[in-house]
C-alpha positions in Angstrom: 0.1 -0.5 0.0 1.3 3.5 -1.2 2.1 5.8 1.5 4.3 9.2 2.3 5.8 10.9 5.5 5.0 13.7 6.5 8.4 14.5 8.6 11.6 15.8 7.0 14.3 13.6 6.5 17.9 14.2 7.3 20.1 15.9 4.3 22.9 14.2 5.2 21.3 10.3 4.7 19.2 12.2 1.6 23.1 12.8 0.0 24.1 9.3 0.8 23.7 6.9 -2.1 22.1 3.5 -1.5 23.9 0.2 -0.3 25.3 -1.2 -3.8 25.1 -4.8 -2.8 21.2 -5.1 -2.7 21.4 -3.8 -6.2 23.6 -6.8 -7.3 21.6 -9.4 -5.2 18.3 -7.8 -6.9 19.9 -8.8 -10.6 21.0 -12.0 -9.1 17.6 -12.8 -8.0 16.6 -12.5 -11.8 18.5 -15.4 -12.6 17.0 -18.9 -13.2 19.3 -21.3 -11.4 19.7 -24.9 -12.1 21.2 -27.9 -11.0 23.8 -27.8 -14.1 23.9 -24.3 -13.8 24.0 -22.4 -10.5 24.2 -19.1 -9.3 28.1 -17.9 -9.2 28.5 -15.4 -6.4 31.4 -13.0 -6.5 30.2 -9.9 -5.3 30.1 -9.2 -1.7 33.6 -9.9 0.0 32.7 -12.7 2.6 34.4 -15.8 3.5 34.2 -18.7 1.2 34.9 -21.2 4.3 33.4 -21.3 8.0 35.8 -20.8 11.0 37.7 -23.9 12.4 35.4 -26.3 14.1 37.0 -25.5 17.6 36.3 -21.7 17.4 32.6 -22.3 16.5 32.5 -24.9 19.5 34.2 -21.9 21.8 31.9 -19.6 20.4 28.8 -21.6 21.1 30.2 -22.2 25.0 30.6 -18.3 24.8 27.0 -17.4 23.9 25.8 -19.7 26.3 28.0 -18.5 28.9 26.0 -15.7 31.3 29.3 -14.3 31.9 28.7 -12.9 28.4 25.0 -11.7 29.0 26.3 -8.2 30.1 28.2 -5.5 28.9 31.7 -4.8 28.7 34.1 -1.6 28.6 33.1 0.4 25.5 36.8 -0.4 24.2 35.9 -4.2 24.6 37.2 -7.1 26.8 40.8 -5.9 28.2 41.8 -9.6 27.8 41.2 -9.3 24.3 42.6 -6.3 24.1 46.2 -7.9 25.4 46.2 -11.0 23.7 45.4 -8.5 20.1 48.4 -6.1 21.4 50.5 -9.0 21.8 49.4 -11.0 17.8 50.1 -7.3 16.3 53.8 -8.1 18.0 53.8 -11.2 15.8 52.4 -9.9 12.8 53.9 -6.7 12.8 57.3 -7.8 14.3 58.4 -8.0 18.1 59.7 -4.6 18.2 56.3 -3.3 16.9 55.3 -0.4 19.7 51.6 -1.6 20.7 49.7 -1.6 23.9 46.4 -2.5 24.9 46.0 1.0 26.1 46.5 1.8 22.5 43.4 -0.7 21.3 39.5 -0.1 21.2 37.3 -2.9 19.8 34.2 -1.9 18.2 31.3 -4.1 16.4 32.8 -4.3 13.2 35.5 -2.5 11.1 32.7 -0.1 9.3 32.1 0.6 13.1 35.9 1.8 13.6 35.7 3.9 10.7 32.9 5.7 11.7 33.9 6.2 15.3 37.3 7.3 14.4 35.8 10.0 11.9 33.7 11.2 14.1 36.4 11.7 16.5 38.5 13.6 13.7 36.1 15.6 11.7 33.3 17.8 11.8 30.6 18.6 8.8 32.4 20.6 6.3 35.8 18.8 6.9 37.4 17.1 3.9 39.1 13.6 4.2 40.9 12.1 1.1 39.8 9.0 -0.1 42.0 7.3 -3.0 39.4 6.3 -6.1 38.6 3.8 -6.4 37.2 3.9 -3.0 35.2 1.4 -0.7 32.2 2.6 -1.2 31.1 2.1 3.0 33.9 5.3 3.7 32.3 7.2 1.2 28.9 6.9 2.4 29.8 7.4 6.1 31.5 10.6 5.2 28.8 11.9 3.0 26.2 10.6 6.1 28.0 13.0 8.5 28.1 16.0 6.3 32.0 15.7 5.6 33.4 16.2 1.9 34.7 13.0 0.5 38.0 14.3 -1.7 38.9 12.0 -4.4 42.2 11.0 -5.1 42.7 9.2 -8.3 44.3 6.4 -8.6 45.0 5.0 -12.2 44.9 1.8 -14.0 48.9 2.2 -15.0 49.8 2.7 -12.0 48.2 -0.7 -10.6 46.0 1.5 -8.5 48.2 2.4 -6.4 47.8 6.3 -4.9 50.3 8.9 -5.5 51.9 10.6 -2.8 52.1 13.8 -4.7 49.0 13.5 -6.0 48.0 13.4 -2.4 49.5 16.4 -1.2 48.2 18.8 -3.9 44.8 17.7 -2.7 45.4 18.9 0.9 43.7 22.1 2.0 43.0 23.8 5.9 40.0 21.6 6.2 41.5 18.3 5.4 41.2 16.0 8.5 42.2 12.7 7.0 43.8 10.7 4.5 41.8 7.3 5.0 43.6 4.3 2.8 42.8 0.3 2.2 45.5 -2.2 1.6 44.9 -4.6 0.6 42.8 -2.5 -1.0 38.8 -3.0 -1.5 38.2 -2.9 -4.3 40.6 -3.4 -6.5 42.9 -5.4 -4.4 46.2 -3.2 -4.8 48.5 -4.3 -1.8 50.6 -0.9 -0.9 54.1 -0.9 -0.4 55.6 -0.6 3.2 57.5 2.3 2.0 54.6 4.1 0.2 52.6 3.9 3.5 56.0 5.3 5.1 55.9 8.4 2.5 52.0 8.9 3.7 52.7 8.8 7.4 55.5 11.5 6.5 52.7 13.5 4.5 50.5 13.3 7.3 52.9 14.4 10.0 53.8 17.1 7.7 50.5 18.5 7.8 49.4 17.8 11.0 46.5 15.7 9.7 45.5 11.8 10.1 46.6 9.1 8.3 44.0 6.2 8.7 45.1 3.2 7.0 42.3 0.0 7.2 43.9 -3.3 6.9 41.0 -5.6 6.9 42.9 -7.8 4.5 46.1 -7.7 6.0 46.5 -11.3 7.0 46.2 -12.7 3.2 49.9 -10.8 2.4 51.9 -13.9 2.4 55.5 -11.8 2.0 57.3 -9.5 4.6 55.5 -7.4 7.4 52.5 -5.3 6.1 54.5 -2.2 7.2 57.0 -0.8 10.3 54.7 2.5 11.1 54.4 0.5 14.6 58.2 0.4 15.2 58.5 4.4 15.2 56.6 7.2 16.9 53.3 6.4 15.5 51.0 7.9 18.0 50.9 11.4 17.0 49.1 11.0 13.4 48.8 7.2 12.5 45.3 5.2 13.0 44.9 1.7 12.2 41.8 -0.3 11.4 41.3 -4.2 11.6 38.3 -6.4 10.9 38.3 -10.1 12.3 35.4 -10.8 9.7 37.4 -12.0 7.2 40.7 -13.6 8.9 38.6 -15.9 11.2 35.9 -16.1 8.9 33.0 -14.8 11.2 31.6 -11.5 9.5 28.2 -12.2 11.0 29.6 -12.0 14.6 30.5 -8.0 14.4 34.4 -7.5 15.7 36.6 -5.0 14.5 39.5 -3.1 16.2 40.9 0.8 16.4 45.0 1.0 17.1 45.7 4.7 18.1 46.7 6.8 20.5 45.6 6.2 24.1 44.6 10.4 23.8 42.4 9.7 21.1 41.3 6.6 22.2 39.7 8.3 25.3 37.5 10.3 22.8 36.7 7.2 20.4 35.4 5.8 23.6 32.8 8.4 24.0 31.8 7.6 20.4 31.5 4.1 20.9 29.1 4.7 24.1 26.8 6.6 22.0 26.7 4.1 19.0 27.3 0.4 20.2 27.8 0.5 23.9 30.0 -2.5 23.5 31.1 -4.9 20.7 29.3 -8.2 21.0 31.1 -10.0 24.1 30.3 -13.9 23.2 33.0 -13.4 19.9 35.7 -11.7 22.3 35.1 -14.2 25.0 35.6 -17.0 23.2 38.5 -15.7 20.3 40.9 -14.1 23.2 42.5 -17.9 24.4 42.5 -19.0 20.5 44.6 -16.2 18.9 47.9 -18.1 18.8 46.2 -21.5 17.6 44.5 -19.6 14.6 47.5 -18.4 13.1 47.9 -21.8 11.2 44.2 -21.7 10.0 44.9 -18.1 8.5 47.9 -18.8 7.2 46.5 -21.7 5.5 43.4 -19.5 4.3 45.9 -17.1 2.7 47.8 -19.2 1.1 44.5 -20.9 -0.6 43.4 -17.8 -1.6 46.3 -16.8 -3.2 46.4 -19.8 -5.2 43.0 -19.3 -6.2 44.1 -15.7 -7.3 46.6 -17.3 -9.6 44.1 -19.9 -11.1 42.0 -16.6 -11.8 44.7 -15.0 -13.4 45.5 -18.2 -15.6 41.6 -19.4 -16.7 40.2 -15.6 -17.1 39.2 -15.0 -20.9 42.1 -12.9 -22.7 40.1 -10.4 -23.8 39.4 -9.1 -19.7 42.5 -7.8 -18.3 43.5 -7.6 -14.4 44.3 -4.6 -13.8 45.4 -5.4 -9.2 44.6 -7.9 -8.0 45.4 -9.4 -3.7 43.7 -9.8 -0.6 40.2 -10.9 -1.3 39.7 -9.3 -4.7 40.5 -8.6 -8.9 39.8 -5.2 -10.5 39.5 -6.5 -14.1 38.7 -4.5 -17.0 35.7 -5.7 -19.3 36.6 -6.0 -23.0 33.0 -4.7 -24.3 33.6 -1.4 -26.6 31.5 1.4 -25.4 29.4 -0.1 -22.7 29.5 0.9 -18.9 30.4 -1.9 -16.2 27.2 -1.3 -14.8 25.3 -2.9 -17.9 27.8 -5.7 -18.0 27.7 -6.8 -14.5 23.9 -6.2 -14.7 23.8 -8.9 -17.5 26.3 -11.2 -16.1 24.2 -11.7 -13.3 20.5 -11.8 -14.9 21.5 -13.6 -17.9 24.2 -15.5 -17.1 24.3 -16.0 -13.4 27.7 -14.3 -12.1 27.2 -11.9 -9.7 30.0 -8.9 -9.4 30.4 -5.5 -8.7 31.0 -2.7 -11.4 33.2 0.1 -11.0 30.2 2.6 -10.9 29.8 1.5 -7.5 33.1 2.6 -6.2 33.7 5.8 -8.1 32.3 9.1 -7.7 30.4 10.6 -10.9 32.2 12.9 -13.3 31.0 15.2 -15.9 31.4 13.8 -19.4 34.9 14.5 -20.8 36.3 15.3 -17.4 37.7 11.5 -16.5 41.3 10.6 -16.2 41.0 7.0 -16.3 37.8 5.2 -18.3 36.2 4.3 -15.4 33.3 2.5 -16.9 35.2 -0.6 -17.8 35.5 -2.0 -14.5 34.6 -4.5 -12.8 35.3 -6.3 -8.9 35.0 -10.0 -8.5 35.7 -11.2 -5.3 38.2 -14.4 -5.8 37.8 -15.5 -1.7 34.1 -16.0 -2.3 34.0 -19.1 -4.2 36.3 -22.2 -4.9 38.7 -23.3 -7.6 35.8 -25.2 -9.7 33.6 -22.3 -9.5 36.5 -19.7 -11.0 36.6 -22.1 -13.4 33.1 -22.0 -14.1 32.3 -18.0 -13.8 35.3 -17.7 -16.3 33.9 -19.9 -18.8 30.4 -17.9 -18.7 32.8 -14.8 -18.9 33.9 -16.0 -22.1 30.4 -17.3 -22.9 29.3 -13.4 -23.0 31.6 -12.4 -25.5 29.6 -14.6 -27.7 26.0 -14.1 -26.8 25.7 -10.3 -25.4 26.2 -9.0 -29.1 28.5 -6.2 -28.2 31.6 -5.5 -29.9 34.9 -6.5 -28.6 38.0 -4.7 -27.9 40.8 -7.1 -29.5 
């Protein structure tokens, strides 16, 4: 039944784009799967496997324990904060200067980003985001009346952001630069030296450097960076998600590592937004972090092998621009056709669900684009097994025959 609202809505929410994932799933719902031709989903970044059985068991026991029914501190269970600080010394090096007082636990990494931004910036301020950007970051800023400033990354650079280009975007209203590495959506992994240069830029300009490292544990070579080895607390803010590494995205848990002086203000925001992160997962995970390292490493090795498989079997007219973490960012071969239309037809007609670059980029007037944003598609390689990767690539090749569009040869 049709109805209308007689109340006024927030200007922020009206300016914010609708969540893109439901659009892709609406396309997928129009596909008619069969047992021999199932729907193949490479859209949302979701772990393709469950967590280990021993973690599932511990979570069930924690959820039924009376000790998990009440609130915990706004910044999380103290024991898990200590355990995470110890774990970070394994990941970033034994000389990483991270303490429990530097850490706050949140109801997911999106909550970590929102709480951080609300502690740093006001309506009218600016935050620099590399483009293509993670759409939730852009949405969060717009919702809060903060201007997302586009730092263009280029295919010829492997979608790695330029420090000098970023420097040119800083104004008196700039409060932070926010990076994601390994990147969502492109999969590009930012080298440690580049992150150090961005950290120096932040110090030079008295702004924050926020680095979302949700996909950090899927790197197999070297330390992610060495920022924690130096005097990092004045400007650097680290964000992390437990969802991907531990394969429990439905049990929302994220983390912030920052100066205790900033954490004090973040706790004020968290007390208003979440009260506390879910306790059962915190309690279950605390004693198991060391034991889970081998599971995380095996998952990373499997995902790396799947990336290599995807690269081998991808049809030759589809070009990978960047790849890593959970994602591959691919240029489709159809001349003069937007990725929005390609992704829609892939889902509706061929049962392959992906996300077009339009979901990760701001709109620009015709003729002003510095690279062709309309030709790229994000594929989440971690969502599927090896056989599904092969079937997806077969259907991509099929699309070249059945869509009737001209190909770039």
